[in-house]
N, C-alpha and C positions, 0 to 999 in steps of 0.2 A: 248298451246305444243304440237308436234308431238306425235300419242298414247294415246294422252289421250280423255279418253271416252266421248262421246258426251252426254251430260243432256239428259235425254226424254223431250219434248212437256209436258206441264203440264197447266192444267186447275183448279182454284178453282173453284168447281163447287157449290159451298156456302159459301157463305164469305157474310158481311154486314160494310156500310158507313154509317154512322151516327151521330146524334148530341144530344145532352141530349135533346136541347128544340125542337126538333122533336117527342118528347114520349110525348106521354097523359099523364096526370098527375098523373089522376087516378090510371096508371100504376107506373107511378115512387114512387110512396106514397105506392103501395103492395109491391115494391123491397126494400122499407125502410120498410117495415112493417119484408120480409123478412131477410134481414140483422140485423135486431134488434133482432133477435130470432136465432141467429146462436150464441149465449155467453148467458153464464149464472154470472153475474146477466144481464136479458136483458136491452138492452137502449131503449134508448126514439126514437120512427121512424122520428121523427118530426127533431130531431137534426141531422140524416143520409140524411132526402128525400134531403137535396139544392144540397150534393157530387154525388146522384144516376145518375150514365151516363157520369159524367162528365171526367171519365178516360177512358171513352168510346168511346170519339168523334173526329172523324176527318172528319169535315163537308165540307172542298175543295177535299178529297181523298188523298192528298200530302201524306199521310203517308201511305197512301197505298199502291199506285201506287212505293213509291218507296221500300218497303217493296216487293213487286212484283219483282223490280229489281235487290232485292237482294235475291232473293228466285229462279230466273228463272223461273218464273209465267207469263204464256204468255200472260193471259185473266182473271176476276174471273167474276161470275155470281152473282149480288144481289136478293136476293128471300125477296122481301117484302112482312113484317108480317104487318095485319090490324087487330090494337089494338083498332083501334077508341072506337070500341062498348064496347067491356070489361074494356075499361081504361075509360070511360064517366061519370062514378059518379063523381068524383071530379075534378074541373078547366078546364080547358083546352085542346083543344087538337090541332093538325095539322091535315087539310079533307087528306084523305087519293089521293085524286087526286092531293093533290100542292107533298105528298112524291114522289109519280111517276112523279112529276116532276122535283123534283129533282135532283131523282136518274138519270132520261134522261137527266139532264145537265149535274151530273158527268158522265156520257158517253159520252157526246159529249166533256168535256173537257180532255176525254184519248180515241181519236178512236181506235179500236179495243181492248181495254183490261179492260173495264166494258161494260155488259150489266145486265139484271134485269130481274125477273119475279113480275109481278105487286100483289100486294096483294089484295084479293077481299076476303071481309064477304059478303053472299050472303045474309043478312039481312038487307041491309041498301037498302033503299025503289028504290035508283036508282042503286044499282049492278050492273045492266046490262048495261046500261050508262056507268060505270063505267069501265067495264070490255072492253067495245068497244072503248071507249076514249084511255084506256090503250095500248090497242095492236096495236093500229094505230102508238106508238109512235115506232121510228128505233131500237131501242137498247130491246124494248117489246120481250124475245122470252117464256115467258110462264105464266105460274100464278104458285102463292104461298098460299097454304088454310091453316089455322089455326083451325080447329073444336071446339079445348081447351079452345077458344074463348068463345066457349057455344054452337054450334049448333051440329047439326050432318049431318054425310057426309049421312045418310040413312035419310034422313027428303027427302018425297015428293016435297015437296018445293021449294027445290033447285034441279029439276032433270034439270030445264032449263037450269044451269051455265053447267056443265057434257054434256048437248045434243049440246051446242055453242062450247065447248071446241073440242068436237071432230068432228065440222065441221071447224071450225077452223084449225085443226089439232095444237093444242095448248097444249105440256103437263102441268100436275099439280103436283105443288110437293107439297105431303103433309105433313104436322109435323107428324111423331110417334116417339116421343118419351115421357116417362113418368117424364122429369124434366120440371121443371113450377113451380107449389105451387101456392100459393096465387097470382092472382085469378083465376086461370083456372081449369079446370075440364080436368085433363089429362085424361081421361077413352075414351074420344070420340076422340083421338088421337092414338089409340091402331091399331097395325097393322094389325089385323084381321078386323076390317072396313071397311081399305083402300082396304082389302082384298072382302069385299061385294059389296064394290064400281066396283074393275074390275068386278066379274060377273056381274053386270048392264050394264058395259060398255065396252064391252072388248077389244074395237079398243081406248082405250083412254090411251093414255102414262101417267101414275104416277111414280112418283119418291119417295120413301119412304125416306123423309128426316131424316135423322142421323141412316137408320136400325135401329128403335128402340133402341138404347144406352142409357141406362145400361142395364135394369129389361127385356125388348123383344128383344134383337137380335135376339132370337132364333125363337121366333115368326114371326118377318119384315121377317126373309127367307122362311119360310115355307109360309107363306102367300103369297111372290112374287113368291116364283116357281112354274111353268106350266101355267103363264100369259106372250105372247109375248111380251109385253110392259109395264112392270113394272121391277125397275132400284132401285138397294139397292144404298144410297149414305149416304160415311160413314165420313160425316163431324161427330165432335166430340171424334170419335173414337182414335183421338189421345193420349185419357188419357188411354184408354186400351192399347195401342203404348208404353206409355211411364212407364205404372207402370209394363205389364208385355210383354214384347215382343215377347215371346215365345207363348202365350196364343193366342197376334192378331195375329200372321200367323195361329196358328190354326183353329181361325173362318175365315181368308179369305180361305183358303185351302178349307174348309166348303161349304162356298158361292160360290168359282172358282167350285169344283165339284159336287153340287147339282144346282144353279143358271147359274155358266157362267161370267167371267173374260171380258163377252160382257157386263152385265149387272151390271155393277160395274161401279159410279161414284165416286171422288175422293173430296173432299172440309174440309175444316178447320173448317168453322162459327165463325172464330176470328172479333170481334167487333173491332176493331182497337183503338188504344189511346194513352197514355201518360202512362195508366196503364195496357194496352194489346196488348202483342207485339207491343211496338213502334217501333222497327227496325227491324222484321219481323225473329228474332232466332229461336222463333218457330216453323215458318212458314218451314224455312228451314231443322231443325228437325225432322220433323213431315214427310215432303218431302222425307228425306233420308230413313228415317224406311220403306218410302213405295216401293222408289227404292229397299231399300235391299231385299225385299222378290221375287224379283231375283235372287236373291244368297243363296249360301246355310247357314245357320247358325244353331250352336248345333250339328253339327256333323246329322240335316236334309236338304233333298235337296229342293233347291229354291220350291217357292209356285206358281208362276205366271213365264213362260216363256215371253222376254224380250218382243214377240209381245202382251202379254195377259197384261203386265206391259203397255206399251204403249194407251191400249186400256181404263184400267182402271186410268190412270193419264190425261188422255185429251182425246183422241180420242170418247170415248165414250158422254163424255157433247160434245164436238163439233157437234156430229148428234141428240141427245136429242134435244138440245137449237137450233140447227143449225145455229151455230156459222158460218156462211159461211164464216167470213173474216177470218178463219185462216185454210181452208178449203187450 
């Protein structure tokens, strides 16, 4: 309609498309143990195991693309997590190379709408070859690192990985949230560890995935401050925005002031399926809350200008992940 404001370009810089069968059995059993412990009296994990991940399955991406269309999302970036070592103690798992191939197939089926970051666990004997193979796929635009799976960013044995990423010009998306639980070692993903990584490799582009939500968010901000290639990615932050919107605005205002709006990346971390935002309603609400950062609220002025909002919602992700298809 004439006079209707045009919604800004949106890129979901952190989302997933999965099928339960793609997850290592050991990880699914751990998630069943987690679920069993959330009630009292506790349930038997064996009774839960068969259902783990079923409600977050969208193997052909059809639900995701439909949700993108509903929410006005131009494209999404899938950071692949390599859980194949931490999830190996029980049963079978899909090799990480195969998971990368499935992400590339999803991207091929939705040209210009889906991209991915290869999941790299440097403990694999052939990790260097896994990286090179994934980087050669047309829609691979970075790597996802998940040290909470049991390895250390500071281990000298892994220095080859960061040296190669600098050479290739690929960004590293590092999980920085205390959320995890059995079987993960969440302390290995503290934002301070990522700051130490930046000190060793100052020309490496690093994205603080989840920006420390919840307990480490201030540490993530302080750790990213002062580094020219550090970005805070705010997937999962809809939890804060939905529970206390005023607090969410205060935190983003602090990020804008201390780090700059040009260092903030929008994301959701939604793993879509029949039980997680199947129609995209949560994604729509989350985007609306972010757009409202450019409007007054509760007697306070806007947190972001229209130009800064555009950076946060899409332009920063386009730059960081080289989404030239959207330029």
